[in-house]
ZATILO-194099 format. One record per atom (N, C-alpha, C, O): x, y, z; residue in one letter. Coordinates in steps of 0.1 Angstrom, whole numbers, padded with zeros to 4 digits, always signed. Each point is the difference from the previous one (the first is absolute). Example, Ala and Ser with C-alpha at 12.3 -4.5 7.8 and 13.67 -1.06 7.14 Angstrom:
<recs>
+0132-0057+0078A -0009+0012+0000A +0009+0012+0000A +0010+0000+0007A -0014+0011-0014S +0009+0011+0000S -0008+0011+0008S +0005+0011+0001S 
</recs>
This chain:
<recs>
+0231+0252+0072M -0012+0008+0002M +0001+0010+0011M +0006-0003+0010M -0011+0015-0012P +0002+0011+0010P -0006-0005+0014P -0009-0007+0000P +0016+0012+0011D -0004-0004+0013D -0015+0005+0003D -0006-0007+0008D +0002+0017-0014D -0014+0005+0003D -0011-0006-0009D -0011+0004+0000D +0015-0014-0008Q -0009-0007-0009Q -0010-0007+0009Q +0004-0008+0009Q -0017+0009-0011P -0010-0006+0009P +0002-0015+0000P +0002-0007-0010P -0004+0001+0022Y +0003-0014+0002Y -0010-0008-0009Y +0004-0011-0006Y -0016+0015+0005S -0010-0008-0008S +0004-0001-0014S -0002-0010-0007S +0008+0021+0001L +0005+0000-0013L +0012-0010-0002L +0001-0007-0010L +0008+0008+0020Q +0011-0009-0001Q -0005-0015+0000Q +0006-0008-0008Q -0015+0005+0016R -0006-0014+0001R -0006-0004-0013R +0002-0011-0005R -0009+0020-0002L -0007-0003-0012L +0010-0002-0012L -0003-0007-0009L +0015+0013+0010L +0010-0001-0010L +0008-0013+0001L +0008-0003-0009L -0010-0005+0020D +0008-0012+0001D -0007-0012-0007D -0006-0009+0006D +0007+0009-0019V -0006-0010-0008V +0009-0011-0004V -0003-0011-0005V +0016+0013+0007Y +0010-0009-0005Y +0001-0014+0006Y +0003-0009-0007Y -0007+0007+0020P -0001-0013+0005P -0009-0010-0008P +0004-0011-0002P -0015+0017-0004S -0008-0009-0008S +0007-0004-0013S -0002-0011-0004S +0010+0020-0002F +0007-0003-0012F +0012-0010+0003F +0004-0008-0008F +0001+0009+0020V +0011-0010+0004V -0006-0014+0001V +0006-0009-0006V -0018+0008+0012L -0007-0013+0000L -0003-0005-0014L +0002-0011-0003L -0007+0020-0005L -0004-0004-0014L +0013-0005-0008L -0001-0010-0006L +0012+0017+0007A +0012-0005-0006A +0005-0013+0005A +0004-0009-0008A -0005+0007+0021G +0004-0013+0006G -0009-0011-0005G +0006-0011-0003G -0019+0013+0001L -0009-0011-0004L +0003-0002-0015L +0000-0012-0005L +0001+0022-0003R +0003-0002-0015R +0012-0008-0002R +0001-0007-0010R +0009+0009+0018L +0013-0007-0002L +0000-0013+0008L +0010-0008-0001L -0021+0005+0008E -0001-0013+0008E +0011-0001+0010E +0006-0011+0002E -0002+0022+0004V +0011+0000+0010V -0004-0010+0012V +0009-0007+0004V -0021+0008+0001F -0003-0008+0012F -0001-0015-0003F +0004-0008+0008F -0008+0005-0020T +0000-0014-0004T +0015-0005-0002T +0003-0011+0003T +0005+0020-0008G +0014-0004-0002G +0007-0002+0013G +0011-0007+0001G -0016+0012+0010L +0006-0001+0014L -0007-0010+0008L +0003-0001+0012L -0012-0007-0018K -0008-0009+0008K +0008-0011+0007K -0004-0005+0011K +0016+0001-0016D +0008-0011+0006D +0010+0005+0010D +0008-0008+0006D -0007+0021-0004G +0010+0006+0009G +0008+0012-0005G -0003+0004-0011G +0011+0001+0020P +0007+0013-0003P +0009-0001-0013P +0007-0011-0002P -0006+0021-0005L +0009+0001-0012L +0006+0015-0001L -0006+0009+0005L +0017-0008-0011S +0006+0013-0003S -0007+0006-0012S -0007-0007-0007S +0009+0020+0005A -0005+0006-0012A +0005-0007-0013A -0008-0001-0009A +0020-0002+0009N +0005-0007-0012N -0007-0014-0002N -0003-0003-0012N +0001-0004+0023Q -0007-0013-0002Q -0014+0002-0004Q -0006-0008-0008Q -0001+0018+0013V -0014+0002-0004V +0000+0004-0015V -0009-0005-0007V +0018+0014+0003A +0001+0003-0014A +0002-0011-0009A -0005-0002-0011A +0014-0007+0016A +0003-0012-0008A -0012-0009-0002A -0002-0007-0010A -0006+0006+0021A -0012-0009-0001A -0011+0007-0007A -0008-0008-0007A +0006+0021+0008L -0012+0006-0006L +0003+0008-0012L -0009+0004-0008L +0022-0001+0005G +0004+0009-0011G +0000+0015+0005G -0005+0003+0010G +0011+0005-0018G +0001+0014+0003G +0014+0004+0004G +0009-0008+0002G -0007+0021-0001D +0012+0007+0004D +0002-0001+0015D -0008+0006+0007D +0018-0013-0002P +0002-0002+0015P +0001+0014+0007P -0005+0001+0011P +0012+0008-0017R +0002+0013+0007R -0013+0007+0001R -0003+0006+0011R -0006-0006-0021R -0013+0007+0001R -0009-0009+0009R -0008+0006+0007R +0009-0019-0008L -0009-0008+0008L +0003+0002+0015L -0009+0000+0008L +0022+0002-0005Q +0003+0003+0014Q -0007+0012+0006Q -0004+0000+0012Q +0002+0010-0020V -0007+0012+0004V -0015-0004+0004V -0004+0005+0010V -0002-0013-0018L -0013-0005+0003L -0001-0008+0013L -0008+0002+0008L +0018-0011-0007L +0000-0009+0012L +0001+0008+0013L -0007-0002+0009L +0016+0013-0009Y +0001+0008+0012Y -0013+0008+0002Y -0004+0002+0011Y -0002+0002-0022A -0013+0007+0002A -0011-0009+0006A -0008+0004+0008A +0008-0017-0012L -0009-0009+0005L +0003-0003+0015L -0009-0002+0008L +0022+0003-0004V +0003-0001+0014V -0006+0013+0007V -0005-0001+0011V +0007+0012-0017A -0005+0013+0006A -0015+0000+0003A -0004+0006+0010A -0004-0013-0019V -0014+0000+0002V -0005-0012+0008V -0012-0001+0002V +0021-0007+0003G -0003-0011+0009G -0004-0013-0007G -0006-0008+0007G +0009+0006-0020L -0004-0012-0007L +0012-0009-0002L -0002-0012-0003L +0014+0016+0005L +0012-0008+0001L +0008+0003+0012L -0001+0011+0006L +0011-0020-0003K +0010+0003+0011K +0013-0003-0006K +0001-0008-0009K +0010+0014+0014V +0013-0001-0005V +0010-0002+0012V -0001+0007+0010V +0011-0016-0012D +0010-0002+0011D +0012+0009-0003D +0001+0006-0010D +0009-0007+0019K +0012+0008-0002K +0008-0004-0012K +0008+0008-0005K -0009-0020+0000E +0007-0005-0011E -0007+0004-0014E +0005-0003-0010E -0016+0010+0011G -0007+0004-0012G -0009-0011-0006G -0003+0000-0012G -0001-0010+0020Y -0010-0010-0004Y -0014+0004+0003Y -0003+0003+0012Y -0006-0004-0022F -0013+0004+0002F -0010-0012+0002F +0003-0010-0005F -0013+0012+0013A -0010-0010+0003A -0014+0005+0001A -0001+0012+0003A -0009-0020-0005N -0014+0004+0002N -0002+0002+0014N +0005-0007+0009N -0015+0016-0005T -0005+0001+0013T -0011-0011+0001T -0004-0006-0010T -0001+0004+0022A -0011-0009+0002A -0012+0003-0009A -0007-0008-0005A +0004+0021+0005E -0012+0005-0008E +0002-0003-0015E -0009-0005-0007E +0021+0009+0002S +0002-0002-0015S +0001-0015-0003S -0004-0004-0011S +0010-0004+0020A +0001-0014-0003A -0014-0006+0000A -0002-0010-0008A -0008+0015+0015S -0013-0006+0001S -0009+0005-0012S -0008-0008-0005S +0009+0021+0002L -0009+0006-0009L +0005+0003-0014L -0008+0002-0010L +0021-0002+0008L +0006+0005-0013L +0008-0010-0007L +0007+0004-0010L -0006-0016+0014V +0007-0011-0007V -0010-0008-0009V -0009-0006+0005V +0012+0007-0017K -0009-0007-0010K -0001-0015+0003K +0010-0006+0003K -0023+0001-0003G -0002-0014+0002G -0004-0004+0014G -0005-0011+0003G +0007+0021+0007R -0004-0003+0013R -0015+0003+0002R -0005+0009-0007R -0002-0016+0017P -0014+0002+0001P -0005+0014+0002P -0010+0004-0005P +0018+0004+0012G -0005+0014+0003G +0005+0010-0010G -0001+0012+0003G +0006-0016-0014Y +0006+0009-0010Y -0010+0011-0005Y -0011-0003-0005Y +0015+0015+0007L -0008+0012-0004L +0007+0008-0012L -0006+0009-0005L +0018-0013+0002G +0008+0008-0009G -0005+0000-0014G +0004+0008-0008G -0013-0018+0004G -0005+0000-0013G -0009+0012-0004G -0003+0002-0011G +0000+0006+0022A -0008+0012-0003A +0008+0011-0005A -0005+0011-0002A +0018-0012+0000H +0008+0011-0003H -0003+0007-0013H +0001+0012-0002H -0006-0021-0008A -0004+0006-0013A -0012+0008+0002A -0002+0011-0007A -0007-0015+0015L -0013+0008+0003L +0004+0013+0007L -0005+0010-0004L +0014-0011+0014W +0004+0012+0007W +0006+0010-0010W -0003+0012+0000W +0011-0017-0009A +0006+0009-0010A -0010+0007-0009A +0001+0012-0003A -0011-0020-0001Q -0011+0006-0008Q -0008+0011+0008Q -0003+0010-0006Q +0000-0013+0018L -0007+0010+0008L +0008+0012+0003L -0006+0011-0001L +0019-0012+0004W +0008+0011+0003W +0002+0009-0013W +0000+0012+0000W +0001-0019-0011E +0001+0007-0013E -0012+0008-0003E +0000+0011-0005E -0012-0017+0008A -0013+0007-0002A +0000+0012+0009A -0004+0011-0005A +0008-0012+0017A -0001+0011+0009A +0010+0012-0004A -0004+0011+0001A +0015-0015-0007L +0009+0010-0005L -0005+0008-0012L +0004+0011-0003L -0014-0017-0004R -0006+0007-0011R -0013+0007+0003R -0008+0004-0009R +0005-0003+0022A -0013+0006+0005A -0001+0015-0005A -0011+0004-0005A +0022+0003+0005A -0001+0014-0005A -0005+0001-0014A -0008+0008-0004A +0014-0017-0005D -0004+0000-0014D -0014-0004-0002D -0007+0005-0008D +0003-0015+0017S -0014-0005-0001S -0010+0012+0003S -0011+0001-0006S +0014+0006+0016I -0008+0012+0004I +0000+0010-0010I -0010+0006-0004I +0022-0003-0002R +0001+0011-0010R -0007-0003-0012R -0007+0009-0006R +0007-0022+0001T -0006-0004-0012T -0014-0005+0001T -0008+0000-0009T +0004-0003+0022G -0013-0006+0002G -0002-0014-0005G -0011-0005-0001G +0023-0002-0001Q +0000-0014-0005Q +0009-0008+0009Q +0011+0006+0004Q -0014-0019-0002P +0010-0008+0008P +0012-0003-0008P -0001-0006-0011P +0013+0011+0015R +0012-0001-0007R +0007-0013+0002R +0010-0002-0007R -0015-0006+0016A +0006-0014+0001A -0011-0010+0000A -0001-0009+0008A -0008+0011-0018R -0013-0007+0000R +0001-0015+0000R +0008-0006-0007R -0016-0001+0016H -0001-0014+0000H -0013-0004-0007H -0011+0002+0005H +0012-0006-0018D -0012-0005-0007D +0002-0015-0001D +0007-0005-0008D -0013-0002+0017F +0002-0015+0001F -0004-0007-0012F +0004-0012-0002F -0012+0018-0006A -0005-0007-0013A +0011+0002-0011A -0001-0008-0010A +0010+0017+0012A +0009+0004-0011A +0014+0001+0003A +0009+0001-0008A -0005-0002+0021M +0014+0002+0004M +0008-0012-0004M -0005-0011-0001M +0018+0013-0002P +0009-0010-0004P +0000-0012+0010P -0002+0002+0012P +0003-0014-0018A -0002-0012+0008A +0010-0001+0012A -0003-0004+0011A +0016+0008-0014A +0010+0000+0010A -0003+0009+0012A +0002-0003+0012A -0007+0015-0015D -0004+0010+0010D -0012-0005+0008D +0000+0001+0013D -0009-0007-0020L -0012-0006+0007L +0004-0011+0010L -0005+0000+0011L +0013-0009-0016E +0005-0011+0008E +0008+0005+0012E -0002-0005+0011E +0010+0015-0013A +0008+0005+0011A -0009+0007+0011A +0002-0002+0012A -0012+0008-0017F -0010+0007+0009F -0007-0011+0009F -0001+0002+0012F -0005-0012-0019I -0007-0010+0007I +0009-0008+0009I -0004-0004+0011I +0016+0000-0015N +0009-0007+0008N +0003+0008+0013N +0001-0005+0011N +0001+0019-0013G +0002+0008+0012G -0011+0001+0010G +0002+0002+0012G -0014-0004-0017L -0012+0001+0009L -0001-0013+0008L -0006+0000+0011L +0011-0011-0016H -0003-0013+0006H +0004-0002+0014H -0008-0005+0008H +0020+0009-0003P +0004-0003+0014P -0010+0008+0009P -0004-0006+0010P +0001+0018-0013D -0009+0008+0009D -0014-0006+0000D -0007+0000+0010D +0002-0005-0022A -0013-0006-0001A +0000-0013+0009A -0010-0002+0007A +0020-0006-0007L +0000-0012+0008L +0000+0004+0015L -0007-0006+0008L +0015+0016-0005E +0000+0005+0014E -0014+0005+0005E -0005-0003+0011E -0001+0011-0020T -0014+0005+0003T -0010-0012+0002T -0008+0000+0009T +0009-0009-0018G -0009-0012+0001G +0002-0007+0013G -0009-0005+0006G +0022+0003-0002G +0003-0006+0012G -0006+0007+0013G -0005-0006+0009G +0006+0019-0010M -0006+0008+0011M -0015-0001+0000M -0006-0001+0011M +0000+0002-0022L -0015-0001-0001L -0004-0014+0005L -0011-0001+0006L +0019-0009-0009A -0004-0014+0004A -0002-0002+0015A -0007-0009+0003A +0012+0018+0005S -0001-0002+0014S -0013+0005+0006S -0003-0002+0012S -0005+0009-0021R -0013+0005+0005R -0010-0012+0001R +0000-0009-0008R -0008+0010+0019P -0009-0012+0003P -0011-0003-0011P -0005-0011+0000P +0001+0021-0007E -0012-0002-0009E +0003-0009-0012E -0010-0005-0006E +0022+0001+0004W +0003-0009-0012W -0006-0014+0003W -0001-0008-0009W -0001+0005+0021A -0006-0014+0004A -0013-0002-0008A -0003-0012-0003A -0005+0022+0001G -0012-0002-0006G +0000+0004-0015G -0011+0001-0006G +0022+0002+0001C +0002+0004-0014C +0005-0011-0009C +0010-0007+0003C -0017+0004-0014H +0004-0011-0009H +0004+0004-0014H +0007-0006-0006H -0013+0018+0002A +0003+0005-0014A +0004+0014+0001A -0007+0009+0004A +0019-0006-0009L +0007+0013+0001L +0001+0006-0014L +0004-0007-0009L -0007+0019+0007L +0002+0008-0012L +0011+0010+0002L -0001+0008+0009L +0012-0009-0017D +0012+0008+0001D +0000+0009-0013D +0004-0005-0010D -0008+0017+0012V -0002+0009-0012V +0013+0008-0003V +0005+0007+0009V +0000-0009-0021G +0013+0007-0004G +0011-0005+0009G +0008+0007+0005G -0008-0021-0004G +0009-0006+0010G +0015-0001-0004G +0008-0005+0008G -0004+0010-0019G +0014+0000-0004G +0006-0014-0001G -0005-0008-0008G +0014+0005+0017S +0007-0013+0000S -0009-0010+0006S +0003-0012-0001S -0014+0016+0007G -0009-0010+0008G +0006-0003+0014G -0005-0009+0006G +0015+0017-0002G +0006-0003+0013G -0009+0000+0012G +0002-0008+0009G -0011+0018-0009V -0010+0000+0011V -0008-0013+0001V -0001-0006+0011V -0004+0002-0022S -0008-0012-0001S +0008-0013+0003S -0004-0009+0007S +0016+0009-0012I +0009-0011+0003I +0003-0002+0015I -0002-0011+0005I +0005+0022+0001A +0003-0001+0015A -0013-0004+0008A +0001-0007+0009A -0012+0013-0013L -0012-0004+0007L -0004-0014-0002L -0004-0007+0010L +0005+0002-0022C -0003-0014-0003C +0010-0010+0007C -0003-0011+0004C +0016+0016-0003Q +0010-0009+0007Q -0004+0000+0015Q +0003-0010+0007Q -0009+0020-0002A -0003+0001+0015A -0013-0007+0003A -0002-0005+0011A -0007+0004-0021H -0013-0006+0003H -0004-0010-0011H -0003+0004-0011H +0004-0016+0015A -0002-0011-0010A -0014-0001-0006A -0001-0005-0011A -0009+0011+0017H -0013-0001-0005H -0003+0011-0010H -0010+0000-0007H +0019+0010+0006L -0003+0012-0008L +0004-0002-0015L +0010-0007-0003L -0018+0012-0006R +0003+0000-0014R -0001+0015-0005R -0008+0007+0005R +0016-0003-0014A +0001+0013-0005A -0001+0002-0015A +0004-0009-0007A -0010+0020+0003T +0000+0004-0014T +0007+0013-0001T -0004+0010+0005T +0015-0010-0013V +0008+0013-0002V -0004+0005-0014V +0002-0007-0010V -0007+0019+0009V -0003+0006-0013V +0010+0011-0003V +0003+0009+0008V +0002-0010-0020E +0011+0010-0004E -0002+0003-0015E -0007-0008-0007E +0013+0018+0002L +0000+0004-0014L +0006-0012-0008L +0008-0007+0005L -0013+0006-0018P +0006-0011-0008P +0015+0000-0001P +0006-0011-0002P +0000+0023+0002T +0015+0000-0001T +0007-0005+0013T +0011-0004+0000T -0018+0006+0011V +0006-0004+0013V -0003-0014+0004V +0008-0007+0007V -0020+0002-0011A -0005-0013+0005A +0010-0012-0002A +0002-0008+0008A +0006+0008-0020P +0010-0011-0001P +0011+0001+0010P +0005-0011+0005P -0001+0023+0000L +0009+0001+0011L -0005-0005+0013L +0006-0007+0007L -0019+0010-0005T -0007-0005+0012T +0000-0015+0000T +0003-0006+0011T -0006+0000-0022K -0001-0015-0001K +0014-0006+0003K +0000-0010+0006K +0010+0017-0010R +0013-0006+0003R +0003+0000+0015R +0005-0010+0005R -0008+0021+0002F +0002+0000+0015F -0009-0011+0007F +0005-0007+0009F -0017+0006-0014V -0009-0010+0006V +0005-0014-0002V +0000-0009+0009V +0005+0006-0021A +0006-0013-0003A +0013-0003+0008A +0001-0011+0005A +0007+0021-0003E +0012-0001+0008E -0004-0004+0014E +0008-0007+0007E -0019+0012-0002A -0004-0003+0013A -0008-0013+0001A -0003-0004+0011A +0001-0002-0022G -0007-0013+0000G -0015+0001+0003G -0005-0009+0006G -0001+0020-0009L -0014+0002+0004L -0010+0001-0012L -0010+0007+0001L +0014-0012-0012E -0009+0001-0012E -0014-0006+0002E -0009+0005-0006E +0008-0014+0015Q -0013-0006+0003Q -0009+0008+0009Q -0012-0002+0001Q +0018+0012+0006R -0007+0008+0010R -0001+0015-0003R -0008+0007+0005R +0017-0003-0014V +0000+0014-0004V -0001+0001-0015V +0008-0004-0008V -0020+0009+0004V -0003+0002-0014V +0003+0014-0004V -0002+0010+0007V +0008-0008-0019V +0004+0013-0005V -0009+0003-0012V -0001-0008-0010V -0006+0019+0010G -0009+0004-0011G +0005+0013-0006G +0004+0010+0006G -0004-0010-0020A +0004+0012-0007A -0012+0009-0002A -0008-0002-0009A +0007+0013+0017V -0012+0008+0001V +0004+0015+0001V +0009+0003+0008V -0015+0005-0016D +0001+0015+0002D -0011+0004+0008D -0011+0001-0004D +0014+0002+0017I -0010+0003+0010I -0009+0012-0004I -0011+0002+0004I +0017+0007-0013L -0008+0012-0003L -0010-0002-0012L -0008+0008-0002L +0009-0020-0004S -0009-0002-0011S -0007-0014+0000S -0009-0002-0008S +0013-0006+0018Q -0006-0014+0000Q -0005-0003+0014Q +0006+0004+0010Q -0018-0011-0010P -0005-0004+0014P +0008-0011+0006P +0007-0007-0007P -0009+0006+0020L +0007-0011+0007L -0010-0011+0004L -0011+0003+0004L +0015-0015-0006E -0009-0011+0003E +0002-0005+0014E +0011-0002+0005E -0022+0001+0003G +0001-0004+0014G -0009-0012+0002G -0003-0007-0009G -0002+0006+0022P +0003+0009+0011P +0012-0004+0008P +0005-0011-0001P +0001+0021+0008F +0011-0001+0008F -0003+0004+0014F -0009+0007+0003F +0017-0013+0007D -0002+0003+0014D +0009+0012+0005D -0003+0005+0010D +0013-0001-0018A +0008+0011+0003A +0007+0005-0012A +0002-0007-0010A +0003+0020+0010A +0007+0006-0011A +0012+0008+0006A -0001+0006+0010A +0012-0007-0017V +0012+0008+0003V +0004+0008-0012V +0000-0004-0011V +0002+0017+0014L +0005+0009-0010L +0013+0007+0005L -0001+0009+0009L +0012-0013-0013K +0013+0005+0004K +0006+0009-0010K +0003-0004-0011K -0001+0017+0015A +0007+0010-0009A -0006+0001-0014A +0007+0001-0010A -0020-0002+0010L -0008+0001-0013L -0007+0013-0001L +0002+0007-0010L -0010-0003+0019L -0009+0012-0001L +0008+0012-0002L -0004+0010-0006L +0016-0009+0012Q +0009+0012-0001Q +0005+0002-0014Q +0006+0010-0004Q -0007-0020-0005T +0004+0001-0014T -0011+0005-0009T +0002+0002-0012T -0014+0000+0018L -0012+0003-0008L -0005+0014+0003L +0004+0006+0010L -0013-0001-0019S -0006+0013+0002S -0011-0002+0011S -0004-0012+0003S -0002+0022+0003P -0011-0002+0009P -0012-0007-0006P -0005-0009+0007P +0001+0012-0019D -0011-0007-0006D +0003-0015-0002D -0008-0009+0002D +0021+0006-0007Q +0004-0013-0002Q +0000-0008+0013Q -0003-0012+0001Q +0008+0018+0010A +0001-0006+0013A -0014-0004+0005A -0003-0011+0005A -0007+0020-0007Q -0014-0002+0004Q -0006-0012-0008Q -0006-0008+0005Q +0009+0008-0018E -0005-0010-0009E +0006-0014+0004E -0008-0010+0000E +0020+0010+0003T +0007-0012+0004T -0007-0006+0013T -0002-0012+0000T +0000+0020+0010L -0006-0004+0012L -0015-0005-0003L -0004-0010+0007L -0003+0016-0016M -0013-0004-0003M +0000-0015-0006M -0008-0008+0003M +0018+0006-0012R +0001-0013-0007R +0004-0011+0011R -0004-0011-0001R +0013+0015+0010V +0004-0009+0010V -0012-0004+0009V -0002-0011+0003V -0005+0021+0001A -0012-0002+0009A -0010-0010-0007A -0005-0008+0007A +0004+0010-0020A -0010-0009-0007A +0004-0015+0000A -0008-0009-0002A +0021+0007+0004A +0006-0014+0000A +0001-0006+0014A +0004-0012+0001A -0008+0019+0009L +0001-0004+0014L -0013-0005+0006L -0011+0006-0004L +0011-0016+0013R -0011-0004+0007R -0004+0011+0010R +0009+0008+0004R -0022-0007+0000P -0003+0009+0012P +0008-0004+0012P +0002-0012+0003P +0003+0022+0004G +0009-0002+0011G +0014-0002-0002G +0008-0002+0009G -0004+0001-0022A +0014-0002-0004A +0009+0012+0004A -0005+0011+0000A +0017-0014+0003S +0010+0010+0004S +0008+0005-0012S +0002-0007-0010S +0002+0020+0010I +0009+0006-0010I +0012+0005+0007I -0002+0007+0011I +0014-0009-0016Y +0012+0005+0006Y +0007+0009-0011Y +0004-0005-0011Y -0002+0018+0014I +0007+0009-0009I +0013+0004+0006I +0000+0005+0011I +0011-0007-0018L +0013+0002+0006L +0008+0008-0010L -0002+0001-0012L +0013+0006+0018G +0009+0007-0009G +0004+0014+0007G -0007+0005+0009G +0018+0001-0015Q +0005+0012+0006Q -0009+0012-0004Q +0001+0011+0005Q -0010-0013-0015G -0008+0011-0005G -0012+0004+0009G -0011+0001-0005G +0013+0000+0018M -0011+0004+0009M +0004+0012+0009M +0009-0001+0008M -0017+0011-0009L +0003+0013+0007L -0010+0003+0010L -0012-0004-0001L +0016+0011+0012D -0009+0007+0008D -0008+0010-0008D +0005+0004-0010D -0016+0001+0016D -0008+0009-0008D +0007+0014-0002D -0004+0007-0010D +0014-0004+0018A +0008+0012-0002A +0009-0001-0012A +0006+0010-0004A -0003-0022-0001R +0008-0003-0012R +0015+0002+0002R +0007-0002-0009R -0002+0005+0021C +0014+0001+0002C +0006-0010+0010C +0011+0001+0004C -0019-0011+0000S +0005-0011+0008S -0009-0013-0003S -0011+0002-0005S +0017-0013+0007P +0014-0003+0004P +0010+0005-0010P -0003+0001-0012P +0014+0003+0017R +0011+0006-0009R +0003-0009-0011R +0002+0005-0012R -0001-0018+0014E +0004-0009-0011E -0010+0000-0011E +0004+0000-0012E -0017+0001+0015A -0010+0000-0011A +0000+0013-0007A -0001+0001-0012A +0003+0010+0019A +0000+0013-0006A +0012+0001-0010A -0001+0006-0011A +0013-0011+0015C +0012+0001-0008C -0001-0011-0012C +0005+0003-0011C -0011-0014+0014F -0001-0011-0011F -0009+0005-0011F +0001-0005-0011F -0009+0015+0014N -0008+0006-0011N +0008+0005-0011N -0005+0001-0012N +0017+0004+0014L +0009+0004-0011L +0002-0011-0010L +0000+0003-0012L +0003-0015+0017A +0002-0011-0009A -0013-0003-0007A +0000-0003-0013A -0011+0003+0020L -0013-0004-0007L -0004+0010-0011L -0005-0005-0010L +0007+0018+0012L -0004+0009-0011L +0010-0001-0012L -0004+0005-0010L +0015-0010+0012S +0009-0002-0011S -0002-0014-0007S +0005-0002-0011S -0012-0007+0018L -0002-0013-0006L -0013-0002-0007L -0001-0008-0009L -0010+0015+0014Y -0013-0003-0005Y -0007+0013-0003Y +0001+0010+0006Y -0009-0010-0017P -0007+0012-0005P -0009+0006+0011P -0001+0012+0001P -0006-0020+0007E -0009+0005+0010E +0003-0005+0014E -0008+0003+0009E +0018-0012-0008G +0002-0006+0013G +0005+0010+0011G +0006+0011-0003G -0009-0014+0015R +0004+0009+0011R -0003-0007+0013R -0008-0010+0001R +0013+0015+0010A -0004-0005+0014A -0013+0007+0003A -0002+0012-0002A -0008-0020+0007Y -0013+0005+0003Y -0002+0001+0015Y +0007-0007+0008Y -0017+0015-0003T -0002+0002+0014T -0009-0011+0006T -0007-0007-0008T +0007+0006+0021E -0009-0009+0007E -0014+0003-0004E -0008-0010-0002E +0004+0022+0002S -0014+0004-0003S -0004-0004-0014S -0011-0005-0002S +0020+0006-0008E -0003-0005-0013E -0002-0015-0001E -0010-0005-0006E +0018-0002+0013Y -0002-0015+0001Y -0013-0003+0006Y -0007-0009-0004Y +0004+0015+0015R -0013-0002+0007R -0012+0002-0009R -0009-0008-0001R +0009+0019-0006T -0011+0004-0009T -0001-0011-0011T -0011-0004-0002T +0022+0001-0004W -0001-0010-0011W -0005-0014+0005W -0009-0006-0006W +0014+0002+0018L -0005-0013+0005L -0014+0000+0004L -0008-0009-0003L +0003+0020+0010E -0014+0001+0004E -0009+0000-0013E -0011-0006+0000E +0015+0013-0010E -0008+0001-0012E +0000-0013-0008E -0010-0003-0007E +0020-0006+0010A +0001-0013-0007A -0008-0010+0008A +0000-0012-0004A -0005+0016+0016G -0008-0010+0008G +0008-0006+0011G -0004-0011+0005G +0015+0017+0000F +0007-0005+0011F -0003+0008+0013F -0004+0011-0001F +0006-0018+0012T -0003+0007+0013T +0012-0004+0010T +0008-0009-0003T -0008+0015+0014G +0010-0003+0010G +0014+0003-0004G +0010-0007+0002G -0008+0019-0009V +0013+0003-0006V +0009+0004+0012V -0003+0008+0009V +0015-0015-0009E +0010+0003+0010E +0014+0002-0006E +0003-0007-0010E +0005+0016+0016R +0013+0002-0005R +0010-0004+0011R -0002+0003+0011R +0012-0010-0016G +0011-0005+0010G +0013-0002-0008G +0002+0006-0011G +0007-0013+0017V +0013-0003-0006V +0004-0014+0004V -0004-0006+0010V +0011-0001-0019L +0006-0013+0003L +0012+0003+0009L +0004+0011+0002L +0002-0022+0003R +0011+0001+0010R +0012+0007-0006R +0009+0004+0007R -0007-0004-0021D +0011+0006-0006D -0003+0014-0004D +0009+0007-0006D -0021-0002+0010G -0003+0014-0003G -0008+0002-0013G -0004+0011-0003G +0001-0022-0004T -0007+0001-0013T -0015+0005+0003T -0006-0007+0008T +0002+0018-0014P -0014+0004+0002P -0010-0010-0004P +0002-0007-0010P -0013+0006+0017L -0011-0010-0003L -0013+0006+0003L -0003+0007+0010L -0007-0008-0020I -0014+0003+0002I -0008-0012-0002I +0002-0007-0010I -0011+0004+0020T -0008-0012-0001T -0015+0005+0001T -0003+0010+0005T -0006-0019-0011A -0014+0003+0000A -0007-0013-0003A +0006-0010-0004A -0019+0009+0006R -0008-0012-0003R -0012+0004-0009R -0006+0011+0001R +0003-0020-0010K -0011+0002-0009K -0013-0002+0008K -0002-0009+0007K -0007+0019-0009R -0013-0001+0006R -0007-0013-0003R -0011-0003+0005R 
</recs>
């Protein structure tokens, strides 16, 4: 690259570390190294693939800080990759790689989506192939569990007994909250195509008696309450403004007076619409995935919530940086 190339442009062009991570997860390199250092030939023998080409990836993983290599050419996991990227370990986050691939592919098609006025990587949860839907929900699960765990530390759950989780995906938020609070029971509502996957995650967590899964289309069916709190994670950003408003109206109708609502997800912008940078850029994926989905501004959320009967609207972040908007029903 020319020496006079602006530094900001050079930085934006450095997308390859993400693809290095994706390739390592798809080939299960970190899991293959869980028992200790191996040479490229040994990794290839265990996982399959061309040793010469695999060696290129292994050195790239060293370059991005996810593997280490000794002078004899034996590769090993770092502490971070051993903790987060080895399948079967409690902190495993690598299952999200199929989700990341879908989101990155959607962002790559943003120009076509803008040119044609149609989402070119559309997610139609009622019609998408079963394998794609399962990969998407599986990818959401680790982050949902983490989000639920962070929400669980808030003091207000002591007085909450009935939780409504709208568009809960894998049910991970409800699972983590119920695991942290023995008195809490949750109802996760999802589309009929997604609900069976949600039930599988709930069963795997052993929470069938405390987490109920309902097959509900939030845009056309009422919600049965009453509930003490509601969580909406990464849902409103997939909807049009009118649909988002209608969803909040339906949620409000199912809540007790004084109940809390928690809205989470990357689709939250400052009113200037160009920050946080992550939300502004994530908009490229959203416009390629959903016909009307987009990141919305704080003012838009405030207006919808107030019109739905909520008060005390506050915007904040969880400790991992996840945007959060909270309010209480009048």
